[in-house]
C-alpha positions in Angstrom: -15.9 -90.6 -218.8 -18.3 -92.0 -216.2 -17.8 -95.3 -214.5 -19.5 -97.5 -211.9 -18.2 -99.0 -208.7 -20.0 -102.2 -209.6 -18.1 -102.6 -212.8 -14.8 -101.9 -211.0 -13.7 -102.8 -207.5 -16.2 -100.4 -205.8 -19.0 -98.0 -206.7 -17.5 -94.5 -206.9 -18.8 -91.9 -209.3 -18.2 -88.3 -209.9 -20.9 -86.7 -211.9 -21.1 -83.1 -213.3 -24.0 -80.7 -213.0 -25.2 -77.5 -214.6 -28.6 -75.8 -214.8 -29.3 -73.0 -217.2 -32.2 -70.7 -217.9 -32.9 -68.5 -221.0 -35.6 -66.1 -222.0 -36.5 -66.8 -225.6 -39.8 -65.0 -225.5 -40.9 -61.4 -225.3 -42.7 -62.0 -222.1 -42.2 -59.7 -219.1 -39.4 -60.7 -216.8 -40.3 -60.8 -213.1 -37.0 -62.5 -212.1 -33.8 -63.3 -213.9 -30.5 -64.9 -212.8 -27.7 -66.0 -215.1 -25.0 -66.6 -212.4 -22.5 -64.5 -214.4 -21.9 -62.5 -211.2 -21.4 -65.5 -208.9 -24.2 -66.8 -206.7 -26.2 -63.7 -207.5 -29.7 -63.9 -206.2 -29.4 -67.5 -205.0 -28.3 -68.9 -201.7 -26.5 -72.3 -202.1 -26.1 -75.3 -199.9 -28.9 -74.6 -197.5 -30.7 -77.1 -195.2 -34.1 -76.8 -196.9 -36.0 -80.0 -197.7 -33.8 -82.3 -195.6 -30.7 -81.1 -197.3 -27.2 -80.7 -195.8 -24.9 -77.8 -196.0 -21.8 -80.0 -195.7 -21.6 -83.4 -197.3 -19.9 -85.4 -200.1 -21.4 -83.0 -202.7 -22.4 -79.4 -202.8 -23.5 -76.6 -205.2 -21.0 -74.1 -206.6 -21.1 -71.4 -209.3 -18.3 -71.1 -211.9 -17.6 -71.5 -215.6 -15.6 -74.7 -215.4 -16.4 -77.3 -218.1 -13.2 -79.3 -218.2 -13.0 -82.7 -216.6 -10.0 -84.8 -215.7 -8.6 -87.7 -213.6 -8.2 -88.2 -209.9 -8.0 -90.7 -207.1 -10.7 -91.1 -204.5 -9.7 -92.5 -201.1 -12.5 -94.9 -200.2 -12.4 -95.4 -196.4 -13.9 -98.9 -195.7 -13.1 -98.8 -192.0 -10.7 -101.7 -192.0 -8.7 -100.2 -195.0 -8.5 -97.2 -197.2 -9.0 -98.2 -200.9 -7.6 -95.7 -203.5 -9.9 -95.7 -206.5 -8.9 -94.0 -209.8 -11.7 -92.1 -211.6 -12.3 -89.9 -214.6 -14.7 -87.0 -214.9 -15.8 -86.2 -218.5 -15.9 -82.6 -219.8 -19.2 -80.9 -219.1 -21.0 -80.3 -222.4 -21.0 -76.7 -223.5 -24.1 -74.6 -223.6 -26.2 -74.2 -226.8 -27.2 -70.9 -228.4 -29.7 -69.0 -226.3 -27.9 -69.3 -223.0 -26.8 -65.9 -221.7 -23.0 -65.5 -222.3 -22.7 -69.1 -223.5 -21.3 -71.5 -224.5 -19.1 -71.6 -221.4 -20.8 -69.1 -219.1 -21.0 -69.3 -215.3 -23.6 -71.8 -214.1 -24.9 -73.3 -210.9 -23.9 -77.0 -210.5 -22.9 -79.6 -208.0 -19.4 -80.7 -207.4 -18.0 -83.4 -205.2 -15.5 -82.7 -202.4 -13.4 -85.5 -203.7 -13.1 -83.8 -207.1 -12.4 -80.4 -205.5 -9.5 -82.0 -203.6 -8.1 -83.1 -207.0 -8.5 -79.7 -208.5 -11.5 -80.7 -210.7 -14.2 -78.0 -210.5 -16.5 -78.7 -213.4 -19.9 -80.3 -212.9 -19.5 -83.5 -210.8 -20.8 -85.5 -207.8 -19.8 -88.5 -205.8 -22.5 -91.1 -206.2 -23.8 -92.8 -203.0 -23.0 -96.6 -203.1 -25.5 -99.3 -202.2 -22.6 -101.7 -201.6 -19.8 -99.7 -200.0 -19.7 -97.4 -196.9 -17.3 -94.9 -198.1 -19.9 -92.7 -199.9 -22.8 -91.1 -198.2 -26.3 -90.5 -199.4 -27.7 -86.9 -199.1 -29.4 -83.9 -200.7 -28.0 -80.6 -201.8 -30.3 -77.5 -202.1 -30.0 -74.0 -203.7 -32.7 -71.4 -203.6 -33.6 -67.8 -204.4 -32.4 -65.5 -201.6 -35.3 -63.1 -201.7 -39.0 -63.2 -202.4 -40.5 -62.2 -205.8 -43.9 -60.7 -206.1 -46.1 -61.9 -208.9 -49.2 -59.9 -207.6 -51.2 -58.7 -210.6 -49.9 -61.5 -212.9 -52.4 -64.2 -213.6 -50.1 -66.4 -215.7 -46.4 -66.9 -214.6 -43.9 -69.3 -216.1 -40.7 -70.7 -214.7 -38.0 -71.0 -217.3 -34.5 -72.5 -217.0 -31.8 -74.5 -218.8 -30.7 -77.8 -217.2 -28.5 -80.8 -217.8 -28.3 -84.2 -215.9 -27.6 -87.8 -217.0 -27.6 -89.1 -213.4 -29.4 -92.3 -212.8 -32.6 -93.7 -211.1 -31.3 -92.5 -207.7 -29.2 -89.6 -208.9 -31.3 -86.7 -210.3 -32.4 -83.1 -209.9 -35.7 -81.7 -208.5 -37.4 -78.3 -208.7 -39.3 -76.7 -205.8 -41.4 -73.6 -205.1 -42.4 -71.8 -201.9 -45.1 -69.2 -201.5 -44.3 -68.3 -197.9 -40.8 -66.9 -198.1 -39.1 -70.3 -197.9 -40.7 -71.5 -194.7 -42.0 -74.6 -196.6 -41.4 -76.0 -200.1 -43.5 -77.9 -202.6 -42.0 -80.3 -205.2 -42.9 -79.5 -208.8 -43.9 -82.8 -210.4 -45.3 -81.6 -213.7 -44.2 -81.8 -216.4 -41.1 -83.4 -214.9 -40.6 -84.5 -211.3 -37.0 -85.9 -211.7 -34.4 -84.3 -213.9 -32.1 -87.0 -215.4 -31.2 -89.0 -218.6 -30.1 -85.9 -220.5 -26.5 -85.5 -221.5 -27.2 -82.3 -223.3 -28.6 -78.9 -222.2 -32.4 -78.7 -222.2 -34.6 -75.6 -221.9 -37.5 -76.2 -219.5 -40.7 -74.2 -219.0 -43.0 -74.9 -216.0 -46.4 -73.2 -215.9 -48.3 -73.6 -212.6 -51.3 -71.6 -211.4 -49.6 -71.5 -208.0 -47.0 -69.1 -209.4 -49.5 -66.4 -210.1 -50.5 -63.5 -207.8 -48.0 -64.5 -205.0 -46.4 -61.8 -202.8 -43.6 -64.1 -201.6 -42.7 -66.6 -204.3 -39.3 -68.4 -204.3 -37.8 -71.2 -206.5 -35.4 -73.8 -205.3 -33.4 -76.7 -206.8 -32.4 -79.9 -205.1 -29.9 -82.6 -206.1 -30.9 -86.1 -204.9 -28.0 -88.5 -204.2 -29.3 -91.8 -202.8 -27.7 -95.3 -202.9 -27.8 -96.9 -206.3 -26.0 -98.9 -208.9 -26.4 -96.9 -212.1 -25.0 -93.4 -212.7 -23.6 -91.4 -215.5 -22.0 -88.1 -216.4 -23.1 -85.3 -216.3 -25.0 -84.6 -213.1 -27.6 -81.8 -212.4 -26.9 -78.2 -213.4 -28.8 -75.0 -213.8 -28.5 -71.6 -215.7 -30.6 -68.7 -216.8 -33.4 -69.0 -214.2 -36.3 -66.8 -215.1 -39.8 -66.1 -213.9 -41.8 -64.5 -216.7 -45.4 -63.3 -217.0 -47.5 -63.4 -220.2 -50.3 -61.4 -218.6 -48.3 -58.7 -216.9 -50.4 -55.8 -215.5 -48.9 -52.4 -216.0 -47.2 -51.1 -212.9 -49.3 -48.6 -210.9 -49.5 -47.4 -207.3 -52.5 -45.9 -205.5 -53.0 -44.8 -202.0 -56.2 -44.8 -200.0 -54.9 -42.3 -197.5 -58.0 -40.6 -196.0 -56.5 -37.3 -194.8 -57.8 -35.4 -191.8 -58.5 -31.8 -192.3 -55.3 -30.7 -190.7 -52.0 -32.0 -189.3 -49.3 -30.5 -187.2 -45.7 -30.6 -188.4 -44.0 -33.6 -186.7 -47.2 -35.7 -186.9 -46.8 -39.4 -187.6 -49.2 -40.9 -190.1 -49.6 -44.3 -191.8 -50.0 -44.4 -195.6 -51.8 -47.4 -197.1 -51.0 -48.3 -200.7 -51.8 -50.8 -203.4 -49.2 -51.6 -206.1 -50.3 -53.5 -209.3 -47.7 -55.1 -211.6 -44.4 -56.6 -210.5 -41.6 -55.2 -208.5 -38.1 -56.7 -208.3 -35.7 -57.3 -205.4 -34.3 -54.2 -203.8 -37.4 -52.2 -204.5 -38.1 -49.3 -202.2 -41.6 -47.7 -201.8 -41.3 -44.0 -200.9 -44.0 -41.7 -199.5 -43.7 -38.2 -201.0 -45.3 -35.0 -199.6 -46.2 -32.2 -202.1 -45.7 -28.6 -201.4 -48.5 -26.5 -199.9 -50.1 -26.0 -203.3 -50.2 -29.7 -204.1 -47.3 -29.7 -206.5 -44.8 -32.6 -206.6 -42.2 -30.7 -208.7 -39.9 -30.9 -205.6 -41.5 -33.5 -203.3 -40.3 -34.2 -199.7 -39.7 -37.8 -198.7 -41.5 -38.6 -195.5 -41.3 -42.4 -195.3 -39.9 -45.5 -197.0 -40.5 -49.2 -197.1 -38.2 -51.9 -198.6 -40.6 -54.4 -200.2 -41.8 -56.0 -203.4 -45.2 -56.7 -201.9 -48.3 -55.5 -203.7 -49.8 -53.7 -200.8 -49.0 -52.5 -197.2 -48.8 -49.5 -194.9 -45.8 -47.1 -194.8 -45.1 -45.1 -191.6 -44.4 -41.5 -192.4 -43.7 -38.3 -190.5 -44.6 -34.8 -191.6 -41.3 -33.0 -191.0 -41.0 -30.4 -188.3 -40.8 -27.0 -189.9 -43.1 -27.8 -192.7 -44.6 -24.5 -193.9 -48.3 -23.9 -193.1 -50.7 -24.5 -196.0 -54.0 -26.2 -196.9 -53.2 -27.9 -200.2 -50.8 -30.7 -199.3 -51.2 -34.2 -200.8 -49.5 -37.6 -200.6 -48.3 -40.1 -203.2 -46.2 -43.3 -203.2 -43.5 -44.1 -205.7 -41.4 -47.2 -206.4 -37.7 -47.6 -207.3 -37.6 -51.0 -209.1 -38.9 -50.6 -211.6 -39.4 -46.8 -211.4 -43.1 -46.2 -210.9 -44.9 -43.0 -209.9 -48.2 -43.5 -208.0 -51.3 -41.3 -208.1 -51.8 -38.8 -205.3 -54.4 -39.2 -202.6 -57.8 -37.9 -203.4 -58.2 -35.2 -200.7 -55.9 -32.3 -199.9 -55.1 -31.5 -196.3 -53.6 -28.7 -194.2 -50.4 -28.5 -192.2 -50.8 -25.7 -189.6 -49.2 -24.3 -186.5 -45.8 -25.6 -187.5 -44.2 -25.7 -184.0 -40.7 -26.6 -184.9 -38.1 -27.0 -182.1 -38.5 -25.2 -178.8 -35.3 -23.1 -178.2 -33.8 -24.0 -174.9 -31.2 -21.6 -173.3 -29.2 -21.9 -170.1 -27.7 -19.5 -167.6 -24.7 -19.8 -167.2 -24.6 -20.1 -171.0 -23.6 -23.4 -172.6 -23.0 -25.0 -169.2 -24.3 -28.6 -168.5 -22.2 -29.3 -165.4 -23.3 -28.5 -161.9 -19.8 -28.0 -160.7 -20.4 -24.2 -160.7 -23.8 -24.4 -159.0 -27.4 -24.6 -160.2 -28.3 -23.9 -163.9 -31.4 -22.1 -165.1 -33.1 -23.2 -168.3 -35.5 -20.9 -170.2 -37.7 -21.1 -173.2 -39.3 -18.2 -175.1 -42.8 -17.0 -174.1 -45.8 -17.9 -176.3 -45.9 -21.6 -175.7 -48.9 -23.1 -173.8 -49.4 -26.4 -172.0 -45.7 -26.3 -171.1 -44.4 -29.5 -169.3 -40.7 -29.8 -168.2 -39.0 -33.2 -167.7 -38.6 -32.3 -164.0 -42.4 -32.2 -163.7 -42.7 -28.5 -163.6 -45.6 -27.1 -165.7 -46.9 -23.8 -167.0 -43.6 -21.9 -166.5 -41.1 -20.7 -169.0 -38.0 -21.3 -166.9 -36.7 -23.8 -164.3 -33.6 -23.9 -162.1 -31.8 -27.3 -161.9 -29.5 -28.4 -159.1 -29.5 -32.1 -159.6 -28.2 -34.1 -162.6 -30.5 -35.6 -165.2 -32.0 -35.1 -168.6 -33.7 -31.7 -169.2 -36.3 -31.2 -172.0 -39.6 -29.4 -172.4 -42.7 -29.8 -174.4 -45.5 -27.3 -175.2 -48.1 -26.2 -177.8 -47.4 -23.7 -180.5 -50.9 -22.9 -181.5 -52.5 -26.4 -181.8 -49.3 -28.3 -182.6 -47.1 -30.1 -180.1 -43.5 -28.9 -180.0 -40.4 -30.3 -178.1 -37.0 -29.1 -177.2 -33.7 -30.9 -177.6 -32.6 -32.9 -174.5 -29.8 -31.5 -172.4 -27.9 -34.0 -170.1 -27.0 -32.1 -166.9 -24.2 -33.9 -165.1 -22.7 -33.7 -161.6 -19.0 -34.1 -162.5 -16.6 -35.4 -159.9 -13.2 -33.9 -159.5 -10.7 -35.4 -162.0 -8.0 -37.8 -160.9 -4.8 -37.8 -162.9 -2.9 -40.9 -163.6 -0.7 -42.5 -166.3 1.5 -45.4 -167.2 4.4 -45.5 -169.6 6.5 -47.8 -171.7 9.9 -47.4 -173.4 9.2 -48.8 -176.9 12.5 -50.6 -177.3 16.0 -50.9 -175.7 18.3 -48.3 -177.1 15.4 -46.2 -178.4 14.4 -43.1 -176.4 10.8 -43.1 -177.5 8.2 -43.6 -174.7 4.5 -44.3 -175.1 2.3 -42.7 -172.3 -1.1 -44.3 -171.5 -3.5 -41.9 -169.8 -5.4 -43.6 -166.9 -7.0 -40.4 -165.6 -10.7 -40.5 -164.6 -13.4 -37.9 -164.7 -11.2 -35.7 -167.0 -12.0 -33.9 -170.2 -8.7 -32.1 -170.8 -5.0 -32.9 -170.3 -1.7 -31.0 -170.2 1.6 -33.0 -170.2 5.1 -31.7 -169.3 8.0 -33.9 -170.2 10.5 -32.3 -167.9 12.6 -30.9 -170.7 10.7 -27.9 -171.9 8.2 -29.8 -174.1 4.5 -30.0 -173.5 1.4 -31.4 -175.2 -2.4 -31.6 -174.7 -2.8 -35.0 -176.4 -4.6 -37.6 -174.3 -2.1 -40.5 -174.9 1.1 -38.9 -176.3 4.3 -40.6 -177.6 7.5 -38.7 -177.0 11.1 -39.2 -178.0 13.7 -38.0 -175.5 17.2 -36.9 -176.6 19.2 -38.8 -174.1 19.0 -41.4 -171.4 18.5 -40.2 -167.9 15.8 -39.4 -165.4 12.9 -37.1 -166.5 10.2 -35.6 -164.2 6.9 -36.1 -166.0 3.8 -34.1 -165.0 0.2 -34.7 -166.1 -2.5 -32.2 -165.3 -6.1 -33.6 -165.8 -9.0 -31.1 -165.9 -12.8 -30.9 -166.2 -15.4 -28.4 -165.3 -15.0 -29.0 -161.6 -11.2 -28.4 -161.4 -7.9 -30.2 -162.0 -5.6 -32.8 -160.6 -1.8 -33.2 -161.0 0.5 -36.2 -160.9 4.3 -36.1 -161.1 6.3 -39.3 -161.9 10.1 -39.4 -162.5 10.8 -41.9 -165.3 14.2 -43.4 -166.2 15.2 -43.6 -169.9 17.8 -46.2 -170.2 20.0 -47.3 -173.1 20.1 -51.1 -173.4 21.6 -51.6 -176.9 21.9 -55.1 -178.2 25.2 -54.2 -179.8 26.7 -52.1 -176.9 30.5 -51.8 -176.3 32.0 -55.2 -175.9 35.3 -56.1 -174.4 37.2 -59.3 -174.0 34.5 -61.2 -172.2 33.2 -64.6 -173.2 29.4 -64.6 -172.2 27.0 -67.5 -172.6 23.4 -67.5 -171.4 21.3 -70.7 -171.5 18.6 -71.9 -171.7 17.1 -69.1 -173.8 14.1 -69.0 -173.9 13.7 -70.1 -170.3 10.8 -70.9 -167.9 11.9 -69.8 -164.4 15.7 -69.4 -164.3 18.7 -69.2 -166.6 22.5 -69.6 -166.3 25.1 -66.8 -167.0 28.5 -68.1 -167.8 31.4 -65.6 -168.1 35.1 -66.1 -168.9 37.6 -63.3 -168.3 41.3 -63.4 -168.9 42.0 -61.4 -165.7 40.0 -60.6 -162.5 37.5 -57.9 -162.9 34.5 -56.5 -160.9 31.3 -57.2 -162.8 27.8 -55.9 -162.3 24.9 -57.8 -163.9 21.5 -56.1 -164.2 18.2 -57.7 -165.5 16.0 -55.1 -167.1 12.4 -55.7 -168.3 10.9 -54.2 -171.4 9.7 -51.1 -169.5 13.2 -50.3 -168.5 12.8 -51.4 -164.8 15.7 -53.2 -163.2 14.2 -56.4 -161.6 17.5 -58.1 -160.5 21.0 -56.8 -159.9 24.2 -58.7 -158.8 27.8 -57.6 -158.4 30.8 -59.9 -158.0 34.5 -60.3 -158.9 35.0 -62.6 -161.8 38.3 -64.3 -162.9 38.5 -67.0 -165.5 35.2 -69.0 -165.7 32.3 -67.9 -163.5 28.7 -69.1 -163.4 25.7 -67.2 -161.9 22.1 -68.5 -161.7 19.3 -65.9 -162.3 15.9 -66.8 -161.0 13.0 -64.9 -162.5 10.2 -67.2 -161.4 8.4 -64.4 -159.8 8.5 -62.2 -162.9 6.0 -62.1 -165.8 6.6 -63.8 -169.1 8.1 -61.6 -171.7 11.4 -60.0 -173.0 14.2 -59.1 -170.6 17.7 -57.7 -171.1 20.9 -59.0 -169.4 23.3 -56.1 -169.0 26.9 -56.9 -167.9 29.1 -54.0 -167.0 32.8 -54.3 -166.2 35.7 -52.1 -165.5 36.7 -51.9 -169.2 33.5 -52.5 -171.1 29.8 -53.5 -171.2 27.7 -56.1 -173.0 24.0 -56.9 -173.2 21.9 -59.9 -174.3 18.1 -60.4 -174.8 16.4 -63.3 -173.1 12.8 -64.5 -173.3 10.8 -65.9 -170.5 8.0 -68.3 -171.5 
């Protein structure tokens, strides 16, 4: 049930909202959204018309109709006052609402209610007496434009519900410039309130007709006041319908020249009557040489619902010669096939791609010396990227992009671009890391430069050509690793001997009492040992790569203490290895 702060200790109110829209006529749908797939074609909680994206209230979409009880923490600055509240069930939808009576709907909800797990239609009313509630506006709008071009009479239909109050109500807006500015609809209703049941609303405005970029928006007004009631403002089944729909048709005024070369770029003007829905794609189609569209070729597209425009298109290279080609434009949503242009045109002198060969063959690196590029004879007005003209071959000795253009008959033709490089000699290099103590797997990271190929030798008869291999050795020990890096200019070799160590956490243990603290440590830690008899001990500190960073040897008897300072080492995991005359032991430590 609704309640008022002024009848209680304060003025808190949670109010529910839902707005629905249903097509009960046989009119032509230009737009329809029932919210049964979520937000659908609406963007919610925008900053349009002085609204806020984040506030005490916001729009959501769900099928929640059940109210409940909660507690609102009213922060008055000097104290926080807990206020118990109740939200009434949102009334179910009547017959005529898509998927009703409890379908998804767009509605407001308060952040306070959400915090208490209440997700049906609600809002937190702004108080004129207390400072713990904030005034504001919430806005939801269509995401994309709708074209009503060709429709002289367009109605907005939707279902709505809102009890609200004099300062708590819904509003409806429209935009004819893709949402850049919005106009409040004041007829037949300017403020949606005083209705505790679902109502179907129809709005007929001349401004809706023949618009290329029409959008609809809904705003919830929450200004300080003393009177408010459940439910709030809600929306469902939003539709734009036309009672004077013009049949969809598309024509093109493309004034073709007598002839075009394959590869020519052309602009196709079109006019589309009727209505086209979101996601529509206009496609320019080219007939075959006889003018048939039985197997048309797509030569340009435009994503739009507009009723007119120009579509850039390209006659594909390799289009067969012919004199009977025509153009038409088709649409995808709804499917509409346009009429062909009035005049046939020719595509002649199909140039295609100029073949470009090299000597030495398939070589683009100057490591072996200059490269000669050649095109077939028969092309005129030849121009090379190097500036050479009127020749069918050039010799290149400096790096750069090589391509050539020329005329085949009257049509321009181009070659592919070849990037000639002056490779530097490769420089081999790598790093490695043993993946874990007691595991003989090593990850190798290739740091070579100017290389295009690699050969690894792991010093035990195994090789690979992988760029960054991982390899598992059979045993601990020293292994000579060789990496050969190659490119078109030559090769480079690097040899590194790596040590594979076994540092098991559960190695052989003998009668040694070993304590390490603190662990983790910042700069240094203490090693305390306790042996029953004197014994020569060796302590090694090994990093995660298997490198020994500290080593100490001493004779221990009874209790002994050693301080290990790693202040100069990097943070990370280290292993303390203690070896004695009769056993060994290891521990992991972590430097912060």
